[in-house]
N, C-alpha and C positions, 0 to 999 in steps of 0.2 A: 357575241360577248367580247368585252375588251379584257385582254389578259394583261396582268401587271407582273413585271419581274422584279423580284426583290433580291438584292445581294446581301448576304450575311457574311461578315468578317469574323473569323474565329481566330483567336489568339492562342498561340501555343502555350501550354502551362509552363511556368518558370519554376525552377527549383531554388529553394532558399535553404541555406545551411543554418541550422539553429545550433547555437553553441550552449551547452548546459553550463550553468554557473558553477564555479568551483567552490565547494563548501569544505572549509578545513576542519570545522568542528561539528559536522553534522551528526556524528555518532553520539556526541554529548546530548543532543536533543533527543535521540531515540532512547538512550538510557534513562533520561528524566521522564520521558513519557511512559516508559515501562514501569518505572517506580511508582509514578502517580496512578497508573492503571491497576497495579497490584494493591495499593492502598485503598483505591476506590472499590475494588472487589471485596476486600476484607471488610471495609465499612458497611457495604451492602449486605454481606452475610451476617454481620453483627446486628444490623437493624432488622433484618428478616427474622432473626432468632428472637429479638426482643419484642417485636410486634406481631410475630407469627404470620407474617405476610407471605403468601405464596408467590405473588407477583414480584416482590422485592427479592425473594430467593431466586427467581428465574433471572432477574436483572443481574444478580451476583454471578450466576453461571454464565450468563451471556458476556459480561465483562471479563470473566476469567478466560473464556475461550478467545475473546478478542486479544487479551494480553498474551496468550499462548501463541496465537497467529503472528502477532507482532515480534515475539521473540524468535520464532522460526524464521521469519523473514530477515531479521537482523543477523541471525547466525548464517543463513544462506548468503547474505551480502558479504559477511566477513570472510567466508570460505572463498567466494568468488574473487574477492579482491586480493587475497593473500596467497592463493595457489593458482598456478597456471598449468592446467592438465586438460586433456581432451574430454575427460569424464565431466568436468565442470560445465561443458557446454550444455548438456542436458539439464543440469541444475539451473543454469541461467534461464532456460526456456521456462522451466517450472516456476521460478521466482517471478518472471515477467507475466505469466498467466494469472498468478494469484495476487500480484501487487497492483 
């Protein structure tokens, strides 16, 4: 048999630095989203009451829990950015896991 040799060139992976965009008014968007989610949850509960819909009631609970999650993440972000302590490192890891 005739053996063929094949050369494979492997390039070394390059590292690229990715810069995050600076957002000056990012907190405003989070607050607006929180308010809209709260209004959405209230309207879903009102509609569930008026229509006796169990699925709409479940949607209201789901929206409320999503809003609570968003509020907890916002509070965690606020604490991380405003306090520099060693204990905050654990909170940073927890926020990164759930965000």
